[in-house]
N, C-alpha and C positions, 0 to 999 in steps of 0.2 A: 259618868265616871265608872260605874259598875260594868257598863258595856265595853268601855275601853279597856278595863282591866281584864275582863273575860277574853276579849279579842287578843290581847297581848299574851295571855296564858296559852290560848289555843295555838298561836303562831310559834311560841317557844317550844311547846310540846311537839309541834310538827317540824321542828328544825329550822324555822324561819325567824328572822329578826327584823322588826319594823324600824325604819329610820325616822324616829319622831322629829329629829332636827329638821329634816326635809319638809315634813308636814307643817311644822311650826313656822318655818321661814317662807313657805310658798306665798303667803300673803305679802310678806315684805318684798319678795322678789317681783311680784306683780306690781307693787307700788313703785319699785325702783325702775321697772321697765316703763311704767306710765310717765314717770318723771323724765326719763331719757327721751321718750317720744315727743314730749312737750318741749324739751330743750332743743331737740333737733328742729322742731318747727320754728322756734324763736331764732335759732341760728340761720336757718334758711331764709327767713324773713329779713333778717339783718343783712345778709349778703345780697338779697334782692333790692332792699332799700338803698344800699350803697351803690349798686350799679345804676340805680335810678336817680341817684343824687338827692334822695329824700331825707334831709337832715332831721326833720321833725320825727319821722318814723324811726330813724337811727337812735335818736335820744330816747324815745319811748321804749324801743326794744331793749336797749341797754339797761334802762331802768327796770325792766321786767325780768332781767337776768340773762339776756343773750350773751354768749361768749364772744367778746370783741375779737378774739383771735381764731375763731372758727374758720374752717377752710371749705372751699367748694370742691367739686370733682377734680379740678385741675390743681388743687393744693393751694389755691390763692386765698389769702386773708382779705378782709374788707379793705385793709390799708393798700394792698397791692392792686385790688380791683379799682380803687380810687385813682391810682397811678395809671393803670391801663386805660381808664376812661377819661383821663385828663381833668379830674375834679380836685383841684388843689384845696378848695375850702373844705371838701369832705375829708380829704386826707388830714388836714390840719385838725379838724374836729376829732377824728379818731386818735390822732396823736395826743391831743389834750385829754382824751378819755383813757389814755393808757395803753394804746395798741402796741403790740411788739412788732416793730418794723424790721426786725432782723430775720424773721421767719421766711424761709425760701419755699417756693412752690415746687411742683413736680419737674419744672424745667430748671430748677436751682437758681431762680431769680427771686430777688426781694425788691422793695422799693428803690433802694440806692443802686443796686446792680442794674435793674431794668432801665431806670431813668438815665443813668450814665450812658448806657449803650444806645438808648433811643434819643438822646439829645434833649431831654426834658430838664432843662436847667432849674426851673423853679422847684421841682420835686427833689432834685439833687441837693439844692440849698436847704430846703426844708428838712430833708432827711439828715443832713449833716448837723443842722441845728438841734435836731431831736436826739442826737447822740448815736446815729447809726454806727454799727460795728464795721469799720473799714477793712478788717481782716477776713471777713467772710468772702468766699470766692464763688464764681459762677460755674457752670458745667465744664468750662475749659480750664478751671483752676486759676482763673484770673480775678484780681480785685477790680473794683469799679473803674479805677484809673486806666486799665489797659484797653478795654473797648472804647472808652472815651477818646483815648489817644489815637487808636487806629481808625476811628471813624471821623476824626477831624473836628471834634467838639471842643473848640479852643476854650470857651468860657467855662465849661465843666472841668476841663483839665486844670485850669487856673484856679477854680474854686476848690477842687480837691487838694491841690498843692499848697494853697494858702490858708485854708480854714479847717483842714482835717489832718489826721495823723496817718494818712494812707502811706504804705511802704512804696516808695518810688521805684525801688529796684526788685520788687516781687517778680518772681519767675513763674509763669503758668505751665500747664501740662505740655505745651508745645515747645517749651524752653525759651520763651520770649518775655522780655520786660516791656513796659510801656514804651520805652525808647526804641527798642527793636521793632515793635509792632507799628509805631508811627512811621518808621522807615520802610519796613517790609510790606505792610498793607496799605500805607498811604499812597497818594498819587504824586508826592513830591511838590505839590502846589503850596500856595501861601498858607493855608491853614495848617497843613502838616509841618511846614517850616516853622510856623509860630509855636507849634506844640513842641517840636524838637528844641527850640530855643528855650521855652519855659522849663522843660525837663533838665536841660543843661544848667540853666540859672538856679535850679533847685537842687543841684548837685547829684543828678543821676549819674551812675557809673557808666561812663561812655565806652568803657572797654569790656563790659560784661557781655560775653559772647553767647550765642545760642548753643544748642546741643551739638552742632557740627563745628563749633569753634569759630564761627563767623561773627565778627563784631558789627555794631551799628555802622561804623565807617565802611566796613567791607561791604555791607549790603547797599549802602548809599552809592558806592562806586559801581557796584553791579548794575544798579538801576540808572546810573548816570545822573543822580540828583546832586548837581554841582553846589547849590546853596547849602544843602545839608552836609555835603563833604567838607565845605569850608568851615561851617560852625563846629562840626565834630573834630576836625583837625586842630582848630584853634583851642578847643577844650581838652586837647591831649589825646584824642582818639587815635587808635593804631589800626 
């Protein structure tokens, strides 16, 4: 204490001022850094265990304090990794343990958005059951319904329309709704015809045009999709 007091006096006389708060907290800062390093290790181990489908390790790491919503270099949570690797049991386990399934990765995908576009029906159903937010959009500004419609995933479209609160007339950054994409990006075949039928049955706005003012019926005529033209016309399309 005598030495510290003398040192302080000397520094004050020489025009210097010691930041004692910095010295006093340096140990705390080191401890905090050590905790962060340990947490990063736990989180990385969790992400690895998820990719490997090791449920025992997942349970252990969560019990040890790993962050269930930690992300990898691609911004993917363990829940999204489970979807990417097709591990429904792991996904369900993470949901049961409180995973946030609405977090999007660097590509602006989350479990519901990715599964809907990729045609992974089981994951779509599980995500909806877990309360996924259907208003969250992908990099194109579209809800899960839109890519499902344009890619011909009939069962997923049906699931979204019948068991979720997805906005059937949501317009993405391209100016397209699910109905417009089913016509524009579809092939006019049976699957896309069924999707158009489902959308009409669930009261999609058949006259909601794209940014150029072209309606679903207008696009159906352009592509020569007779079956779609008939359905849209009967539904009041112009």
